[in-house]
N, C-alpha and C positions, 0 to 999 in steps of 0.2 A: 504494500500500500504506500503510495507516494505522499499522501496527506492524511492527517488525522481528521476524523469526523467529529464535530461537536454535537453532543446530545444535550438538548436544552428544553426545559419547559415542564409541563404537567404530565406525569406518567403514572400508570396504574399498575400496582402489584396485584395482578388479577387472581381472584379466587378460582378454584376448580369446583364447579357444581357437580354433585352426585345425584343420581335418582334414588328412589326408595329401596332399591335392591343393592345400592352401594356402587353402582357403575357410573362412569363419567356420563353426565347428561349433556349430550352435544347440542340439543336444541336450546337448552337454557344457556349454554356457553355462547352460542351465537346471539341470543337475545341480549346478554350482558355486553358482548362486544359492540353490538349496535348502539347500546346505551352510551358506551364510552365514546364512540366516534361522534355520535350526535352531540355529546357534551363538549366536544372540542379538545379531547385529550390528545397529546402529542405522541405518546408512545404507550404500547401495551406490553406488559411484562408477565407472560404466563410461566407457570411451573417454578416459582420461587418459593420462599417461605410461606407466603400467604396462599399460594396455590397448592399447599400440602405435597410438595414434590417428594418429600422424604417417605411418603407412603404410597406413591404411585409406582406401579410396575413399569418396567422399561418400555413395554409396548404402549402403555397408557401415556407415559411422559412424551414419547415420540408423537403419538396421535394428537394430543392436546396442542403441542407446539406446531405440528404440521397444519392442523385444522385452523388454528389461530392465524398463522401466517397467510394461508390461502384465503380465509374468509375476510380478513382485514384488507388484503389485496392493495397494499400501499396507501390506504386511506389514513393510516397512521404508521409510525415506525413500530416494529416488533422486535423486542429485545428478549430473547429466549433465556429462561433460567436454565443454565447448563453446568452448575457447579456440583462438586462432589468432594468427599474426603479421600476418594480413590482417584488419583491423577489420571489413570488410564480411562476410567469411566467418564471423567470430565472431558477428556480429549474426544471420546466417542460422541458425547453430546454436542460438543463444539463443532465437530465435523458435520454432524447431522444438521445443526442450525445453518451452517453454510450451504448444505445441500438443498434445504427447503426454501432458501431465499430470505432468511431473517436478516434484519439490519445489524444486529449485534447479539452478543451473549453476555448475560450477567453471571459472573462466576464467583461463588462464595468462598471465603477462606475455609480451609479444611477443618471440619469440626471433629471433635473427639480425639483425633490423632495428636492435636496440640503441637504442631511443628514449630521449630525455631523460626526466627525471622529469615534466616538463610533458606530454610525449608520452604517457607512461603514464597520466597523469590523464585526458587527453582520450580516449584509447583506451577505458578502462573506463567513463568517463562516457557515451560514445556507446553502448556495449553495454548499460549499465544502463537508459538511456532508450529502448532499442529494444523492450523487452518488460517487462511487469509480472510479473517472476519474480525471486526472490532470487538474488543473485550472490555467490559466494565467490571472492575474488581468490586466485590461486595464485602465490606468490613462490618461485621456484626458480632463483636466479641461476647455479647450476652448470650448468643447462641453457640458460638464456636469455641469459646473458652480462651481464645488468644486474640489480642489486638494486633492488627497490622499497623506497625509503627510508621509514622510519616516518612522516615528515611527509607524504609523498605518500599513504600508506595511510590516515592519519587524515583527510586531506582527502576521500579517496574514501568513508570511513565516514560522512561527512555526507550522502551521496546515499542517499535512503530505502531503495532495494532492494539496496544493497551491504551485505551482512549479516555478512561474516566474511572471514577470511583463512586459507588453508592455508600455513603458514610452513615453508619448507624451506631457509632460508638457513643453518641450523646455528648461528646467532648468538643465543644466549639473551639477551644484553644487548639486542639489537634487539627481541626478542619481549617482554621485560619493559617496554620503553618503550611498546610498543603496548598491552599489558595495562594499564599504569598510566593511559594517556590515552584509551583507547577509550570510545566511547559505550556506553550501556546496551544489553545484548543483542547486542553485536557479538562474534561467535565468533572465538576464536583457536585454531586447530587445528594440531597438529604434522604436518609432512610427513615426519618421520623417526621410525621406530619407536623407536629407542634414546633419543630425546629426549622421548618422550611423557610419561613420569613426571616428569622435571624441569620440563617446561612446565606440567603440571597442578599441580605443587607450588607454582608461583608464580601460579596463577590461570587457567591454560589450560583449554580445554573438551573436549579429546579429541584424536584422531589419525585421519588418513586413511592407512591402513596397507597395506603390502605383505605383512607377516607374516600378516595376517588371511586372506589367500587360503588359506594352508596350515593355519592353526590358529585358525579363527574363534572357537571356544568359549573357548579359553584367552586369546586376545587380548581378547575382550569382557569376560571375568572380570577381567582385569588393569585395563582402563580403568575399568570400573564400580567396582571396589574403590577405585581411586585417587580417583575423583570423590566417592565416599562417605566418604573419609578412612580407609579400611582399608589403611594403608600397608604393614603387615606382609604381607598377602596380595599386594598389588600388587608389592612388591619381590621376593617369592618367585617369582612368575610371570615377572617381568622378567628375573631372573638365570637362571631355568630356560630361557628362550627366547632369551637374549641371543646365544648363538653362532649361532643360525639367523638372527636379525635381521642380524647382521654378514655371514653367508654369503650372504644375499640380495643383497648389494651387492658381492660379491667380483669380479663383472664387471657390465657395464652392465645395469641394470634394464630390462626384466623377464626377461632371460635366465636368471638363477639360479632365480627363483621358478617359471618355467615348467618348467625342468628338474626342480625338486623335485616339482612337481605331476604331472609325467609319471612320476617314480619312484614316486609314491604311487598311480598308476593312475587319476588323475582326468582326464587329457587326453593327447592325442598331443603329442610334443615337436616342435612346428613353429613356426618363426619366419619373419619376412619380412626379406629383405635390406634394409639392411645388417647386421642382427643375425644372428649365427651361433651354433651350439652352443658350449657352454663348453669351455675348455681342460681336458685330462684332470686335471691337478693340482688345478685349482679344483673340478672335479666331485667329486673324491675328498673334498675338504674339506666340500663341501656335503652329500654322502652321509653323511659321518661325523656331521654335525650332525643330520641327519634320523634316523639310527639311534640317536643318543643320546636323542632324544625319542620313539623307538619309532614313528616315522611311516612307516618302511619296514622 
């Protein structure tokens, strides 16, 4: 690749809907994709954490990614969740993303293995060298057990097709170091809805969002307003939706967002073990946030 591609804007960490028998519900998936595109979302990210990728079988993972890419059909960018703690499998997923015509791959840091920083570097380097497709590194130490340090990430940014990071460390100081020292057109995207505006304020490029599943139009308006410097509108939407942003993480993601979308009539409320339905008290808080926004 001769130039890096800048990924910028409002992006959806897409849920994977299941039918009542526990299989992927393709018609509901298409309905959700239409909702995202109508809402003005810039990129769709299937089969990440929110998409329950860890409990999808290989053929299901491939099918969801292929269907999403084909159905979106360039109406938005598609960034396929292709990470694994098995470097070989991550390479397979990355090559598949290239094969089906995705715009990029979101590749999470190896979870459970807890590699060193040097191990992280060589893991992502091997993935990047396996296919000529843009790679966005996903740093979420709360899930993986290890933070990808800024020095490591900036080393990775020197690899031509590593083009960005989804930062879900919750550490704005770390994000600012990356923003200050990043190469040109290296995207820094928030992995936390509630930190998307602070990150954009210091130079970030957008957010890969859970909230966008429920409110794509409002989320896209908020991110686009912030990127255009319309902070009044951006803050207004931020605080309007803040309670739902928080409620989406009152239990393990994606349990609350799938419960919310079921309440909204968009999907069946079906999870795969070890995820289970919400506790009643937490469900009440989530429903209250949805009612305040007139979503149910």
